[in-house]
C-alpha positions in Angstrom: 21.8 -12.5 -9.1 23.9 -12.0 -5.9 21.1 -9.9 -4.4 18.6 -12.6 -5.2 20.7 -15.3 -3.5 21.2 -13.0 -0.5 17.4 -12.5 -0.2 16.7 -16.2 -0.4 19.3 -17.0 2.2 17.9 -14.4 4.5 14.4 -15.9 4.1 15.7 -19.4 4.8 17.5 -18.2 8.0 14.4 -16.3 9.1 12.2 -19.4 8.6 14.4 -21.3 11.0 15.0 -18.6 13.6 11.6 -16.9 13.8 9.7 -19.7 15.5 12.5 -20.0 18.1 12.6 -16.2 18.7 8.8 -16.1 19.1 8.8 -19.1 21.5 11.1 -17.4 24.0 9.1 -14.2 23.9 11.6 -11.9 22.3 8.9 -10.3 20.0 6.5 -9.7 22.9 9.2 -8.1 25.0 10.1 -5.8 22.1 6.5 -4.8 21.7 5.8 -4.3 25.5 6.9 -0.6 25.3 4.7 0.4 22.3 1.8 -1.6 23.7 1.9 0.5 26.9 2.1 3.8 25.1 -1.4 5.3 24.5 0.2 8.5 23.3 0.9 7.0 19.9 -1.4 6.1 17.0 -0.2 3.4 14.6 -1.6 2.6 11.1 -0.9 -0.5 9.1 -0.9 -0.3 5.3 -2.1 -3.0 3.0 -2.9 -3.0 -0.8 -3.9 -6.5 -1.6 -5.0 -9.8 0.0 -4.2 -12.8 -2.1 -4.8 -16.6 -1.9 -1.7 -17.9 -3.7 2.0 -16.8 -3.7 2.1 -16.9 -7.5 -0.2 -13.8 -7.5 2.8 -11.8 -6.2 5.8 -13.7 -7.6 8.3 -11.0 -6.9 7.2 -10.1 -3.4 6.4 -6.5 -4.2 5.5 -5.6 -0.7 1.9 -4.9 -1.8 0.3 -8.3 -1.2 -0.4 -10.3 2.0 -1.7 -13.9 1.8 -5.1 -14.4 3.4 -3.9 -16.7 6.2 -1.2 -14.2 7.1 -3.7 -11.4 7.0 -6.1 -13.2 9.3 -3.4 -14.0 11.9 -2.1 -10.4 11.8 -5.7 -9.0 12.4 -6.2 -11.4 15.3 -3.0 -10.2 16.9 -3.8 -6.5 16.6 -7.4 -7.0 17.7 -6.1 -8.5 20.9 -3.6 -5.8 21.7 -4.9 -2.5 20.2 -8.0 -0.4 20.1 -8.6 -0.7 16.3 -10.6 2.1 14.8 -11.2 3.4 11.3 -8.9 6.3 10.5 -11.5 9.2 10.7 -12.7 8.0 14.1 -9.2 7.4 15.4 -8.2 10.8 14.3 -10.9 12.5 16.3 -10.2 10.4 19.4 -6.5 10.9 19.2 -6.6 14.6 18.8 -9.0 15.0 21.7 -7.1 12.8 24.0 -10.1 10.5 24.5 -8.2 7.3 24.2 -8.6 4.2 26.3 -6.2 1.8 28.0 -4.9 0.4 24.8 -3.1 2.3 22.0 -5.0 3.2 18.9 -4.4 1.4 15.6 -6.0 1.7 12.2 -6.0 -0.7 9.2 -5.7 1.0 5.8 -5.9 -0.3 2.2 -4.8 1.7 -0.8 -5.8 1.6 -4.5 -9.1 -0.3 -4.7 -8.3 -3.9 -5.8 -11.2 -6.3 -6.1 -9.7 -8.6 -3.6 -10.2 -5.9 -1.0 -14.0 -6.6 -1.3 -13.9 -10.3 -2.0 -11.1 -11.5 0.4 -10.1 -8.7 2.8 -13.6 -7.5 3.8 -14.9 -11.0 4.8 -11.8 -11.6 7.0 -12.0 -8.2 8.6 -15.7 -8.7 9.3 -15.1 -12.2 10.8 -12.4 -11.0 13.1 -14.5 -7.9 14.0 -11.9 -5.3 12.8 -12.7 -2.1 11.0 -10.6 -0.7 8.1 -10.4 2.3 5.8 -10.0 1.9 2.1 -8.5 4.6 -0.2 -9.8 4.4 -3.8 -8.3 5.8 -7.0 -11.6 6.7 -8.9 -10.3 6.8 -12.4 -11.7 3.8 -14.3 -14.4 2.8 -11.7 -16.9 2.6 -14.5 -14.6 0.4 -16.7 -11.9 -0.9 -14.5 -8.5 -1.8 -16.1 -5.4 -3.1 -14.4 -3.0 -0.5 -13.0 0.0 0.3 -15.1 2.5 -1.2 -12.5 0.6 -4.5 -12.6 0.8 -4.6 -16.3 4.5 -4.1 -16.1 4.8 -6.9 -13.6 2.7 -9.1 -15.8 4.8 -8.3 -18.9 8.0 -9.2 -17.0 6.4 -12.4 -15.6 5.2 -13.6 -19.0 8.1 -12.3 -21.1 9.3 -14.4 -24.0 12.5 -12.4 -24.4 15.6 -14.0 -23.0 18.2 -11.4 -23.9 19.1 -8.4 -21.6 17.3 -5.1 -22.0 18.5 -1.6 -21.3 17.0 1.7 -20.4 17.9 3.4 -23.6 16.1 0.7 -25.6 13.0 1.4 -23.5 13.4 5.1 -23.6 13.5 5.4 -19.8 15.0 8.3 -17.8 17.9 8.1 -15.5 21.5 6.8 -15.9 22.1 4.1 -18.4 21.0 0.7 -17.0 21.0 -2.8 -18.3 18.9 -5.6 -16.9 18.9 -9.4 -17.3 15.6 -11.0 -18.3 16.6 -14.4 -16.8 13.9 -15.9 -14.7 15.7 -15.5 -11.4 16.4 -11.8 -12.2 13.0 -10.8 -13.1 12.0 -9.5 -9.7 14.8 -6.9 -9.9 13.8 -6.1 -13.4 10.1 -5.4 -12.5 11.2 -3.2 -9.5 13.6 -1.2 -11.6 11.0 -0.6 -14.4 8.3 0.4 -12.0 10.6 2.8 -10.1 11.7 4.5 -13.4 8.1 4.9 -14.6 7.1 6.6 -11.4 9.3 9.5 -12.4 7.6 10.1 -15.8 4.9 12.6 -16.5 1.5 11.0 -16.7 1.2 11.4 -20.5 4.4 9.4 -20.9 3.6 6.4 -18.7 1.2 4.5 -21.0 3.6 4.7 -24.1 6.4 3.5 -21.8 4.3 0.6 -20.6 3.4 -0.3 -24.2 7.1 -0.3 -25.2 8.0 -2.5 -22.2 5.2 -5.0 -23.1 6.3 -5.1 -26.8 10.1 -5.4 -26.1 9.7 -8.0 -23.5 7.2 -9.9 -25.7 4.9 -10.3 -22.7 1.6 -12.2 -22.9 -1.3 -9.7 -22.4 -3.8 -12.5 -21.6 -5.3 -12.4 -18.0 -3.3 -14.2 -15.4 -2.6 -14.3 -11.6 -0.2 -11.3 -11.9 -2.9 -9.1 -13.5 -5.2 -8.4 -10.6 -8.7 -6.8 -11.1 -9.8 -3.6 -9.6 -13.1 -2.8 -8.0 -15.8 -1.1 -10.0 -18.2 1.6 -8.7 -20.7 -1.0 -7.4 -17.8 -2.7 -5.6 -16.9 0.5 -3.8 -20.6 1.0 -2.8 -20.7 -2.6 -1.5 -17.6 -2.1 0.6 -19.1 1.1 2.0 -22.4 -0.7 2.7 -20.5 -3.2 4.9 -19.5 -0.3 7.2 -16.0 0.4 6.0 -14.6 3.9 5.7 -13.9 5.0 2.1 -11.2 7.7 1.4 -9.9 9.4 -1.7 -6.7 8.4 -3.4 -6.7 10.7 -6.5 -8.3 10.3 -9.9 -5.5 8.8 -11.9 -3.1 7.5 -9.2 -0.4 9.8 -10.6 2.8 11.1 -9.0 1.2 14.3 -7.5 4.7 15.9 -7.2 4.6 16.2 -11.0 1.3 18.1 -10.9 0.8 21.7 -10.0 -1.9 24.4 -9.8 -5.4 23.5 -11.0 -4.2 20.1 -12.3 -3.1 19.1 -8.8 -6.2 20.4 -7.2 -8.4 18.5 -9.6 -6.7 15.2 -8.9 -7.4 15.5 -5.3 -10.7 17.4 -5.2 -12.4 15.4 -8.0 -11.5 12.1 -6.4 -13.3 13.2 -3.3 -16.4 14.6 -5.1 -16.7 11.5 -7.3 -16.7 9.2 -4.2 -19.1 11.4 -2.3 -21.5 11.3 -5.2 -21.1 7.6 -5.5 -21.6 6.9 -1.8 -23.9 9.7 -0.8 -21.7 10.2 2.2 -18.8 12.5 3.2 -15.2 11.4 2.3 -13.0 13.1 4.9 -9.6 11.5 4.2 -6.9 11.3 1.5 -4.0 9.0 0.9 -1.1 10.2 -1.3 -0.7 7.9 -4.4 2.5 5.9 -4.1 3.3 7.9 -1.0 4.7 10.7 -3.3 4.3 14.1 -1.8 6.1 17.4 -1.4 5.2 20.7 0.3 2.8 21.9 -2.5 1.0 18.6 -2.5 0.6 18.6 1.3 -0.6 22.2 1.3 -3.1 21.5 -1.4 -4.6 18.7 0.7 -4.8 21.1 3.6 -6.4 23.9 1.5 -9.0 21.5 0.1 -10.2 20.8 3.6 -9.3 17.1 4.0 -9.5 16.2 7.6 -6.4 14.1 7.3 -4.0 12.7 4.6 -1.8 9.6 4.8 1.8 9.1 3.7 3.8 5.9 3.4 6.5 7.2 5.7 7.1 4.5 8.3 6.4 5.1 11.9 3.7 5.9 14.5 2.1 9.3 15.1 2.2 11.5 18.2 -0.7 13.7 19.3 0.9 16.8 17.7 1.5 15.1 14.3 0.6 17.1 11.2 -2.8 15.6 10.1 -1.7 16.1 6.5 1.4 14.0 7.0 0.3 10.9 9.0 2.6 8.0 9.0 1.8 4.3 8.3 3.7 1.0 8.6 3.6 -1.4 5.7 2.4 -4.8 6.7 4.7 -7.7 5.6 3.4 -10.9 4.0 4.4 -13.1 6.9 3.1 -15.2 9.8 2.3 -13.5 13.0 5.8 -14.1 14.5 7.6 -12.3 11.7 4.8 -9.7 11.7 5.4 -8.9 15.3 9.1 -8.7 14.8 8.8 -6.3 11.8 6.1 -4.3 13.7 8.3 -3.9 16.7 11.3 -2.9 14.6 9.3 -0.3 12.8 7.9 1.2 16.0 11.2 1.3 17.8 13.4 2.4 14.8 11.3 5.4 13.7 10.9 8.4 16.0 7.4 9.4 16.8 6.2 11.7 14.1 5.6 15.2 15.4 4.7 18.4 13.6 
């Protein structure tokens, strides 16, 4: 509860101070250095574009409202040379960059709103993007497990605390409130714990969570749809780059040998057959990677692979460990402030 109050106070203070900070040019001065550095390549990460705040009630960091998304794109289009990742990678490595620094827009997972909301905004602003698709379920899309957990928490009828032992979750004993104001922390804790489970144990754990929370399985704003195979084809037909994002969107660090190779290689071959076009890039699901995962991507011949490590990339960056900056759900003033902080806080990524 204290953390929730602190977060809300911080947001209230930001809402008052941000316009004033923007008006006196603090954000622009902070960005003046990065904007003059053509020796760095920056990537922004998105997952979803939404129309209403109730589609992401716990501010997961995965959703950006459409008006914020448009204002962010208009800003970067005016200050960066925005290219799809495969094209930017070639330009950057060869040193054939122009007077403005390179930037790429990326989307992970393959939500339907990428096609229905994000793509039209990207096209209207004239900005390219690259989309990384988890191919499992393209023929019969079902919500991702983390969305089903969020939905179960959001719709829970249970009002008594719940603990990790009751749910059969790994890690130290934990106990969480199911009170309305505490549910964001509950959702984050459950999703974090489930990421550590082997794939075969995730679905049973989600089912236990749904049952014990007495969540409503009916469709709702916190249960977003995924693209099907025709949707991926439509996105590609609009001129957007499509990349691989595994088959099952699993924690690849828990896979090894042939099982690891299949998750990565089969996702690429599935997309190449679907699109009739090469798929050069890969994005690690959930940003989870270790040395065997990275080396597998390299051995499979991907041209590049994307992490969720925050920061920009230097010319000698390992193409299998490219960094990205998560885009906040905020107006352009806060976006610029967060963007400048990420670029100046993190060292340039080098091999």
